C-alpha positions, -999 to +999 in steps of 0.1 A: -090+310+264-110+341+255-126+341+220-126+373+200-156+379+176-147+402+148-170+420+124-163+437+091-190+453+069-180+456+032-197+474+004-179+474-030-145+470-012-128+448-038-097+471-038-091+469+000-110+440+015-081+415+010-057+437+031-084+440+058-089+402+059-052+394+059-046+417+089-071+396+109-058+362+097-023+374+105-030+380+142-007+364+167-037+356+188-057+331+168-088+322+189-113+342+169-141+340+145-146+365+118-180+377+105-177+395+072-209+411+057-211+415+020-234+445+022-250+445-012-218+448-032-220+448-070-182+443-075-159+414-067-161+418-029-183+387-024-161+365-044-130+377-026-146+368+007-156+334-007-120+326-016-108+334+019-135+312+034-120+283+015-087+290+032-099+297+067-130+282+084-130+309+111-145+333+085-184+334+085-200+352+055-231+373+059-250+387+029-273+417+024-290+421-010-289+459-006-264+482+010-275+492+045-252+512+067-273+502+097-266+465+092-242+461+121-268+473+146-292+447+132-267+418+131-249+425+163-277+413+187-279+380+168-241+376+169-239+384+207-265+357+215-242+330+200-214+335+225-205+337+262-175+354+278-162+366+245-148+399+232-160+419+202-140+439+177-149+458+145-126+465+115-137+486+085-133+471+051-105+495+041-085+495+074-060+471+090-049+460+125-013+455+137-006+417+139-005+420+177-037+440+181-057+411+195-029+399+218-019+432+233-055+445+236-067+414+253-038+411+277-043+448+287-080+442+292-078+410+312-048+421+333-067+452+344-102+438+346-115+462+319-149+461+302-137+480+272-103+489+258-092+512+231-058+522+216-041+547+194-042+547+156-024+559+125-043+580+099-031+570+064-037+587+030-054+558+011-042+572-022-005+576-014-001+553+016+016+580+035+012+586+073-009+617+079-010+616+117-003+592+146-024+595+177-016+576+208-012+583+245+024+583+258+013+559+286-016+535+294-047+550+310-071+532+333-105+549+337-128+542+366-150+562+390-144+599+389-118+595+362-146+591+336-153+628+343-118+641+353-099+624+324-125+631+297-102+654+277-075+628+276-095+597+266-124+611+246-105+610+213-100+573+218-136+568+228-147+577+193-152+552+164-165+517+168-132+503+155-099+502+174-115+486+204-123+454+222-157+452+240-165+425+265-197+407+257-208+411+293-207+449+286-226+447+253-253+426+270-259+453+296-280+472+270-255+491+250-274+484+218-307+496+231-291+527+245-275+536+212-306+528+191-319+564+188-286+575+171-281+546+147-300+562+119-272+588+115-243+577+093-216+599+108-225+598+145-240+563+151-208+546+159-197+574+182-230+573+200-226+535+204-191+538+219-202+567+242-229+545+256-204+516+260-181+537+280-210+550+301-221+514+310-186+502+317-171+499+352-135+501+341-122+512+307-087+515+294-066+532+267-036+513+256-008+537+248+002+522+215-009+527+179-023+494+166-048+504+140-042+518+105-071+541+095-072+549+058-090+580+046-100+589+010-125+611-008-150+583-006-147+580+032-179+585+052-162+616+069-163+633+035-197+621+024-227+644+025-261+629+034-292+650+042-291+640+079-254+651+084-262+684+101-287+667+124-261+640+130-235+665+143-261+680+167-272+645+179-236+636+188-232+668+207-263+661+227-252+625+233-218+636+245-232+663+268-256+638+284-227+615+289-208+642+309-239+653+328-243+617+340-212+623+361-225+655+376-220+692+368-199+697+337-166+714+345-154+745+326-126+726+309-150+698+298-175+723+286-149+741+265-137+708+251-173+697+244-178+728+222-144+724+206-156+689+195-188+704+181-169+731+163-147+705+147-178+686+135-194+716+119-162+728+103-159+694+086-196+694+076-192+729+061-163+717+040-184+687+028-214+709+020-191+733+000-176+704-021-209+686-027-229+689-060-260+703-043-276+734-057-265+767-042-299+772-026-297+738-010-263+744+003-275+777+019-303+758+036-280+733+053-255+761+063-284+781+077-295+750+097-261+748+113-260+785+123-296+787+134-292+757+157-293+765+194-261+746+201-242+768+176-257+799+190-247+789+225-212+782+213-208+815+195 
């Protein structure tokens, strides 16, 4: 029976962490262990985790004294070395999985001999609890051989984000972590670089045509957070994705257009964040200038 190793990284998540933990403990597939990192929290996050440990011994608590967004990339090699023939899943400390996430994803992966499997997701307004958008394919998609190139526009959206997936440990041990290392210093693009490398090293990947993940967004979400490396992060993700496509040969016109559409979406979001941040006007101009002086932007325009 396959074991699933789950990882959640929590920083000051006292308002949401219990829902995240409950969604894992409520899974219909129960052969899992659950690593939860208290990533330097100064609220009640650590104590909430401790209370759940008393109830369920499958939970393993990790502790960082200071918040470190790169923590997963540092802990993951240590976790991987403890298991054989397992599967890995990540869940953010403010998100939840459908109770059958493990069961359905694992069945899909094992029945189709997949190295990695992703699924659809619901985007939820964290403040109101209302559904903003549901994204899911209308059918299952198996990716192998030339389909990594030819079906890129159909599966790329589900390749993004380290969550919402199951990764086989055999895949992770191929060198995914080393391949993603150059990008892990970027808050916004590190997980996408990781999953891009995971897909590249896989022999068979799959997208389950169901929405099994609830992705909550708020003003404090990383997507709306400005950090000095954000502009460079967008550019690094473009380069990473372009290298991914080039590894399958010449980039088709439709994939090239889609690649630039992805980058346009990234810089549009970054411009909104820059506009809303408390930076001085001259600092905002500098970052905006960096976007439009970038060679990628010039090529796109």
